[in-house]
C-alpha positions as CSV (number, residue, x, y, z in Angstrom):
1,M,8.7,5.4,26.6
2,T,5.0,6.1,26.0
3,V,2.2,5.7,28.5
4,K,-1.3,5.4,27.3
5,I,-4.1,6.4,29.8
6,E,-7.0,4.1,29.3
7,T,-9.6,5.9,31.5
8,F,-10.2,8.9,29.2
9,P,-11.9,8.8,25.8
10,A,-9.7,9.3,22.7
11,S,-11.5,12.6,22.0
12,G,-9.8,14.2,25.0
13,V,-11.4,15.8,28.1
14,R,-15.0,14.8,28.7
15,P,-17.5,17.8,29.1
16,I,-19.4,18.1,32.3
17,A,-23.1,17.6,31.7
18,S,-25.2,20.7,32.3
19,G,-26.8,20.7,35.8
20,A,-24.2,18.1,37.0
21,A,-22.6,18.8,40.3
22,V,-18.9,19.7,40.2
23,K,-16.8,18.3,43.0
24,S,-14.0,20.6,44.1
25,S,-10.5,19.2,44.2
26,N,-10.0,21.0,47.5
27,T,-12.4,18.9,49.4
28,V,-11.4,16.1,51.7
29,A,-12.7,12.7,50.9
30,G,-16.0,12.2,52.7
31,D,-16.6,15.9,53.3
32,S,-19.4,17.7,51.6
33,S,-18.5,20.9,49.9
34,S,-21.8,22.4,51.2
35,A,-21.0,21.7,54.8
36,A,-20.4,24.6,57.1
37,V,-16.8,25.6,57.7
38,S,-15.9,25.3,61.4
39,A,-14.4,28.3,63.2
40,V,-10.7,28.6,63.7
41,G,-9.7,27.0,67.0
42,A,-8.6,29.3,69.8
43,S,-5.1,27.9,69.7
44,D,-4.6,28.7,66.0
45,R,-2.7,32.0,65.3
46,V,-0.7,33.7,62.7
47,Q,2.5,35.5,63.6
48,L,4.3,37.9,61.1
49,T,8.0,38.2,61.0
50,G,9.7,41.4,61.9
51,D,10.4,42.1,58.3
52,A,6.7,41.7,57.4
53,V,5.6,44.1,60.1
54,N,8.2,46.6,59.0
55,L,7.0,46.2,55.4
56,Q,3.4,46.9,56.5
57,Q,4.4,50.0,58.3
58,L,6.5,51.2,55.4
59,E,3.5,50.6,53.0
60,K,1.2,52.7,55.3
61,T,3.7,55.5,55.5
62,L,4.3,55.6,51.7
63,A,0.5,55.5,51.1
64,A,0.2,58.7,53.1
65,V,2.9,60.6,51.2
66,P,1.6,62.6,48.3
67,R,2.8,61.6,44.8
68,S,4.0,65.1,44.1
69,D,4.3,68.5,45.8
70,A,1.5,70.4,44.0
71,G,2.8,73.7,45.3
72,K,6.3,73.2,44.0
73,V,5.0,72.0,40.6
74,E,2.8,75.1,40.3
75,R,5.8,77.4,41.3
76,L,8.0,75.7,38.7
77,R,5.3,75.9,36.0
78,T,4.8,79.6,36.7
79,A,8.6,80.2,36.6
80,I,9.0,78.4,33.3
81,D,6.0,80.2,31.8
82,N,7.3,83.7,32.7
83,G,10.9,82.8,31.8
84,S,12.3,83.3,35.4
85,Y,13.3,79.6,35.8
86,Q,17.1,79.3,35.8
87,P,18.2,75.6,36.2
88,N,21.7,75.0,37.7
89,P,23.4,72.5,35.4
90,A,26.2,71.7,37.9
91,A,23.7,70.9,40.7
92,I,21.7,68.7,38.3
93,A,24.8,66.8,37.2
94,A,25.9,66.4,40.9
95,R,22.6,65.0,41.9
96,L,22.5,62.6,38.9
97,A,26.0,61.4,39.7
98,R,25.0,60.8,43.4
99,F,21.9,58.9,42.3
100,E,23.9,56.7,39.9
101,Y,26.6,56.1,42.6
102,A,23.9,55.1,45.1
103,M,22.3,52.6,42.6
104,A,25.6,50.8,41.9
């Protein structure tokens, strides 16, 4: 089934003439887009869920945590440079296994 819309020209969307006012689709009929916005009433309020509050607190806590321990990075870099770094393959494997188990 085909529906033909008669109100638009065959060439497609009509361009807006320069200098013409553009009406917002968000305005209510009869309201002017240049009218002042009234203040929120005293009875209006927003209440966040407990999960949203916890998420906000977690985001603040994570923002305060440094991305890396600069001191530890420098100690490791120095140990690698002077050849004294001795990785423990068993400990690395155990931690990888624990990580994989936790992700499952």
